[in-house]
C-alpha positions as CSV (number, residue, x, y, z in Angstrom):
1,X,-32.4,19.3,-42.5
2,X,-32.3,15.6,-41.6
3,X,-28.5,15.5,-42.0
4,X,-28.1,18.3,-39.4
5,X,-30.3,16.4,-37.0
6,X,-28.2,13.3,-37.3
7,X,-25.0,15.2,-36.8
8,X,-26.5,16.9,-33.7
9,X,-27.5,13.5,-32.2
10,X,-23.9,12.2,-32.8
11,X,-22.4,15.2,-31.1
12,X,-24.7,14.7,-28.1
13,X,-23.8,11.0,-27.9
14,X,-20.1,11.8,-28.0
15,X,-20.5,14.1,-25.0
16,X,-22.6,11.6,-23.1
17,X,-20.2,8.7,-23.8
18,X,-17.3,10.4,-21.9
19,X,-18.9,10.8,-18.5
20,X,-20.5,7.3,-18.9
21,X,-17.1,5.7,-19.5
22,X,-15.8,7.5,-16.4
23,X,-18.7,6.4,-14.2
24,X,-17.7,2.7,-14.5
25,X,-14.5,3.5,-12.5
26,X,-15.2,2.8,-8.8
27,X,-13.0,5.5,-7.3
28,X,-11.2,4.6,-4.1
29,X,-12.5,7.1,-1.4
30,X,-9.1,8.6,-0.6
31,X,-10.7,11.4,1.4
32,X,-11.9,8.7,3.8
33,X,-8.6,7.0,4.3
34,X,-7.4,7.4,7.9
35,X,-4.2,5.4,7.5
36,X,-1.9,4.1,4.7
37,X,1.4,2.4,5.2
38,X,3.2,1.6,2.0
39,X,6.3,0.0,3.7
40,X,8.8,2.1,1.7
41,X,11.7,1.4,4.1
42,X,9.7,3.0,7.0
43,X,6.6,2.3,9.0
44,X,5.0,5.6,8.3
45,X,1.3,6.6,8.0
46,X,1.3,8.7,4.9
47,X,-2.0,10.3,5.9
48,X,-0.9,11.8,9.2
49,X,2.9,11.6,8.8
50,X,3.2,9.7,12.1
51,X,5.6,6.8,12.4
52,X,5.2,3.4,14.0
53,X,7.9,1.2,15.5
54,X,9.7,-2.1,14.6
55,X,10.4,-4.5,17.4
56,X,13.2,-7.0,17.9
57,X,14.8,-6.8,14.5
58,X,11.7,-6.6,12.2
59,X,13.0,-5.0,9.0
60,X,12.2,-4.0,5.4
61,X,13.3,-6.2,2.5
62,X,12.7,-6.2,-1.3
63,X,10.2,-8.6,-2.6
64,X,10.1,-9.5,-6.3
65,X,6.3,-9.2,-6.4
66,X,5.5,-6.4,-4.0
67,X,8.7,-4.3,-3.9
68,X,9.7,-3.1,-0.4
69,X,7.8,-5.0,2.3
70,X,7.9,-5.5,6.1
71,X,9.7,-8.7,7.0
72,X,8.5,-10.2,10.3
73,X,11.1,-12.9,10.7
74,X,10.3,-15.5,13.4
75,X,12.1,-18.4,11.9
76,X,12.7,-21.1,14.5
77,X,10.9,-19.1,17.2
78,X,7.6,-20.8,18.0
79,X,6.6,-18.1,20.4
80,X,3.2,-17.2,21.8
81,X,2.1,-14.1,23.7
82,X,2.7,-15.9,27.0
83,X,6.2,-17.2,26.1
84,X,8.3,-14.0,25.9
85,X,7.1,-13.0,22.4
86,X,7.0,-9.3,23.3
87,X,10.7,-9.4,24.2
88,X,12.0,-11.9,21.6
89,X,9.7,-12.3,18.6
90,X,9.6,-9.8,15.8
91,X,6.5,-7.7,15.3
92,X,5.6,-4.1,14.5
93,X,3.5,-1.4,16.1
94,X,1.5,1.1,14.0
95,X,1.5,4.8,14.9
96,X,-2.1,4.5,16.1
97,X,-4.8,1.7,16.3
98,X,-6.7,3.6,13.6
99,X,-10.2,2.7,14.7
100,X,-13.0,4.5,12.9
101,X,-15.4,6.4,15.2
102,X,-18.6,5.4,13.4
103,X,-20.6,2.4,12.0
104,X,-18.4,1.7,9.1
105,X,-14.7,0.8,8.5
106,X,-12.5,-1.0,6.0
107,X,-9.1,-2.6,6.7
108,X,-6.9,-3.7,3.8
109,X,-3.6,-5.6,4.1
110,X,-1.3,-7.6,1.9
111,X,0.6,-10.5,3.5
112,X,2.6,-13.6,2.7
113,X,3.3,-16.4,5.2
114,X,6.6,-18.3,5.5
115,X,5.0,-20.7,7.9
116,X,1.5,-21.4,9.2
117,X,1.1,-20.4,12.8
118,X,-1.8,-20.9,15.3
119,X,-4.0,-17.8,15.5
120,X,-1.3,-15.7,13.9
121,X,-2.2,-12.0,13.1
122,X,-1.5,-10.0,10.0
123,X,-3.1,-7.0,11.7
124,X,-4.7,-6.5,15.2
125,X,-6.3,-3.3,16.3
126,X,-7.7,-2.6,19.7
127,X,-7.3,-3.9,23.3
128,X,-7.0,-7.4,24.5
129,X,-6.2,-7.3,28.2
130,X,-5.3,-10.4,30.2
131,X,-7.6,-11.8,32.9
132,X,-10.9,-10.6,31.7
133,X,-12.2,-7.5,30.0
134,X,-12.5,-5.1,28.5
135,X,-11.5,-6.9,25.3
136,X,-12.5,-5.0,22.2
137,X,-10.5,-5.4,19.0
138,X,-10.5,-6.0,15.2
139,X,-8.1,-8.3,13.5
140,X,-7.3,-10.2,10.3
141,X,-5.8,-13.6,11.1
142,X,-4.4,-15.7,8.2
143,X,-4.3,-18.9,10.3
144,X,-7.0,-19.2,13.0
145,X,-7.5,-22.4,14.9
146,X,-5.3,-25.4,15.7
147,X,-1.6,-25.3,14.8
148,X,-1.2,-25.4,11.1
149,X,-4.2,-23.2,10.5
150,X,-7.9,-24.1,10.2
151,X,-9.3,-20.8,8.8
152,X,-8.5,-17.3,7.7
153,X,-10.8,-14.9,9.6
154,X,-11.7,-11.3,10.0
155,X,-12.9,-10.6,13.6
156,X,-14.8,-7.9,15.4
157,X,-14.8,-8.7,19.1
158,X,-16.4,-6.9,22.0
159,X,-16.1,-8.3,25.5
160,X,-16.4,-6.1,28.5
161,X,-16.1,-8.5,31.4
162,X,-16.2,-5.8,34.0
163,X,-19.7,-4.9,33.0
164,X,-20.8,-8.5,32.7
165,X,-21.3,-8.3,28.9
166,X,-20.7,-11.8,27.4
167,X,-18.1,-12.3,24.7
168,X,-19.7,-11.1,21.5
169,X,-18.1,-11.3,18.1
170,X,-18.7,-11.2,14.4
171,X,-16.3,-13.5,12.5
172,X,-15.9,-13.9,8.8
173,X,-14.5,-17.3,7.8
174,X,-12.5,-18.2,4.7
175,X,-10.0,-20.9,3.7
176,X,-6.6,-20.7,5.5
177,X,-3.8,-19.0,3.7
178,X,-1.1,-21.1,2.0
179,X,2.6,-20.6,2.6
180,X,4.7,-18.6,0.2
181,X,1.8,-16.8,-1.5
182,X,0.8,-13.2,-1.4
183,X,-2.8,-12.5,-0.3
184,X,-4.9,-9.3,-0.4
185,X,-7.3,-9.4,2.6
186,X,-9.9,-6.7,3.1
187,X,-12.3,-6.6,6.1
188,X,-15.4,-4.5,5.4
189,X,-17.6,-3.5,8.4
190,X,-21.0,-1.9,7.8
191,X,-23.5,-1.7,10.6
192,X,-26.9,-0.9,9.1
193,X,-29.1,-3.9,10.3
194,X,-28.9,-5.7,7.0
195,X,-25.3,-5.9,5.8
196,X,-23.0,-8.7,7.2
197,X,-19.4,-8.0,7.6
198,X,-17.4,-9.2,4.6
199,X,-13.8,-10.5,4.3
200,X,-12.5,-10.2,0.7
201,X,-9.6,-12.5,0.0
202,X,-8.1,-11.7,-3.4
203,X,-11.4,-10.1,-4.3
204,X,-13.6,-13.0,-3.4
205,X,-16.2,-12.1,-0.7
206,X,-16.9,-14.1,2.4
207,X,-19.8,-13.1,4.7
208,X,-19.9,-13.3,8.5
209,X,-21.2,-16.4,10.1
210,X,-20.2,-20.1,9.8
211,X,-22.4,-23.1,9.3
212,X,-20.3,-25.4,11.4
213,X,-20.0,-23.1,14.4
214,X,-22.6,-22.0,16.9
215,X,-21.8,-18.3,16.6
216,X,-24.4,-15.8,15.6
217,X,-23.0,-12.7,13.9
218,X,-23.2,-9.7,16.1
219,X,-23.3,-6.2,14.8
220,X,-20.5,-4.4,16.6
221,X,-19.7,-0.9,15.2
222,X,-16.1,0.3,15.2
223,X,-17.2,3.1,17.5
224,X,-17.9,0.6,20.3
225,X,-14.3,-0.7,19.9
226,X,-13.0,2.8,20.1
227,X,-15.1,3.6,23.2
228,X,-13.4,0.8,25.2
229,X,-10.7,3.0,26.5
230,X,-10.6,6.4,28.2
231,X,-10.7,9.4,25.8
232,X,-11.1,6.9,22.9
233,X,-7.5,6.1,23.0
234,X,-6.8,2.4,22.4
235,X,-3.5,0.9,23.2
236,X,-2.7,-1.4,20.3
237,X,-2.2,-1.3,16.5
238,X,-0.1,-4.4,15.9
239,X,1.3,-6.2,12.9
240,X,2.4,-9.8,13.2
241,X,1.2,-10.4,16.8
242,X,-2.0,-10.6,18.9
243,X,-3.2,-7.8,21.2
244,X,-3.6,-10.3,24.0
245,X,-0.6,-10.1,26.4
246,X,-1.1,-13.5,28.0
247,X,-2.5,-15.8,25.4
248,X,-1.5,-18.8,23.2
249,X,-1.8,-16.8,20.0
250,X,1.4,-17.4,18.0
251,X,3.6,-14.8,16.3
252,X,3.3,-14.4,12.6
253,X,6.2,-15.5,10.4
254,X,6.2,-13.8,7.0
255,X,5.8,-10.5,5.2
256,X,3.3,-7.6,5.2
257,X,2.8,-5.0,2.5
258,X,0.5,-2.0,1.8
259,X,-2.0,-1.3,4.6
260,X,-4.9,1.0,4.0
261,X,-7.6,1.8,6.5
262,X,-10.8,3.8,5.8
263,X,-13.6,5.1,7.9
264,X,-16.2,4.0,5.4
265,X,-17.3,0.6,4.1
266,X,-15.8,0.0,0.6
267,X,-18.0,-1.5,-2.1
268,X,-17.0,-4.7,-4.0
269,X,-16.0,-2.6,-7.0
270,X,-13.8,-0.3,-4.7
271,X,-12.2,-3.3,-3.1
272,X,-11.3,-4.6,-6.6
273,X,-9.9,-1.2,-7.5
274,X,-8.0,-1.1,-4.2
275,X,-6.4,-4.5,-5.0
276,X,-5.0,-3.1,-8.3
277,X,-3.9,0.3,-6.8
278,X,-0.2,0.9,-6.6
279,X,0.3,3.0,-3.4
280,X,4.0,2.8,-3.7
281,X,4.1,4.3,-7.2
282,X,1.7,7.1,-6.1
283,X,3.9,7.9,-3.1
284,X,7.0,8.1,-5.3
285,X,5.2,10.3,-7.8
286,X,4.1,12.8,-5.1
287,X,5.8,16.2,-5.6
288,X,8.4,17.2,-2.9
289,X,7.5,20.1,-0.7
290,X,8.7,23.5,-2.1
291,X,11.7,25.0,-0.5
292,X,12.0,28.6,0.7
293,X,13.8,30.9,-1.8
294,X,15.0,33.3,0.9
295,X,15.6,33.0,4.7
296,X,12.6,35.3,5.4
297,X,10.2,33.3,3.2
298,X,8.0,30.9,5.1
299,X,8.5,27.2,4.3
300,X,5.3,25.5,3.2
301,X,4.3,22.6,5.3
302,X,5.0,19.2,3.7
303,X,1.9,17.7,2.1
304,X,0.7,14.2,3.1
305,X,1.4,11.6,0.5
306,X,-1.4,11.4,-2.0
307,X,-2.3,8.1,-3.5
308,X,-4.5,9.4,-6.3
309,X,-5.3,6.8,-8.9
310,X,-4.5,7.5,-12.6
311,X,-7.3,9.2,-14.5
312,X,-9.7,6.8,-16.1
313,X,-9.7,6.8,-19.9
314,X,-12.8,6.3,-21.9
315,X,-14.2,2.8,-22.0
316,X,-13.0,1.0,-25.2
317,X,-16.3,-0.7,-25.7
318,X,-18.1,2.6,-25.6
319,X,-15.7,4.2,-28.0
320,X,-16.0,1.3,-30.4
321,X,-19.8,1.5,-30.3
322,X,-19.6,5.3,-30.8
323,X,-17.2,4.9,-33.7
324,X,-19.6,2.4,-35.4
325,X,-22.5,4.8,-34.9
326,X,-20.6,7.6,-36.5
327,X,-19.5,5.4,-39.4
328,X,-23.1,4.3,-40.0
329,X,-24.2,7.9,-39.9
330,X,-21.6,8.8,-42.4
331,X,-22.8,6.1,-44.8
332,X,-26.4,7.4,-44.4
333,X,-25.3,11.0,-45.1
334,X,-23.4,9.9,-48.2
335,X,-26.5,8.1,-49.5
336,X,-28.7,11.1,-48.9
337,X,-26.3,13.3,-50.9
338,X,-26.5,10.8,-53.9
């Protein structure tokens, strides 16, 4: 009778171990992804199918570490937004600014700099109009400050000069990027009265606010940025340049890879999972749309690229522990039979 009870307990443990091992996997919330650009020889949002635009010769090249990436080549062109950068410098424009209409948002981008530039942008979403407001935007800047780079920052800025609202911003400060190195930068915004914005740089979190600067973090929800323009239609979704059209912000010189934008705030575990996620492989593995077998048969609409992570296998530690438990139980059963 005791032997049957032991076996029953082992069976229950085996079933419990499987969901427990799966629960340690911090799944990326793909249903909350509003944009994903994997840079596979086109600037296309795989979520909506809409395409962006490359300006002044920006192109795609193959990188030994990241595969196909966007090359923003501004070698020898020390341009700023008030020195003809729009007409001469290389940059890219996303299909849409992709601002979340709520209190949470996550922006993820990979980048590598060939040269440090003053206030260069990896990604800049929103509106920055010359001569006053409204200025409302989000950006990740690998080199913010004096020429050569003083900080890497993630910024949420709201400045409506027409209404007399002072310049309000929430900046997250980190060490400046080094030249020739790939970085994964993720800006997480969560407005709940207690959570500061966080800029993850290669998985390391940096919270908003800076001890050396007199800037109090301000809670600015993405919906405020989105509401800056009529019909919630913002003008800019830029890669490699600032949204300000008459400003000393310099053009980026380097490379940009996978961009993912979510309308929720990712957790630290999800950011870590996102860093290891291969969107390019997932895009290549997506099945092609089925073709009609006869002229009168309707052609199914192409499905958006799915970036579903590989199924999580059982945690090895749990399986080892379970195996030890079963072995010990087997010894006990053998002794009982003797």
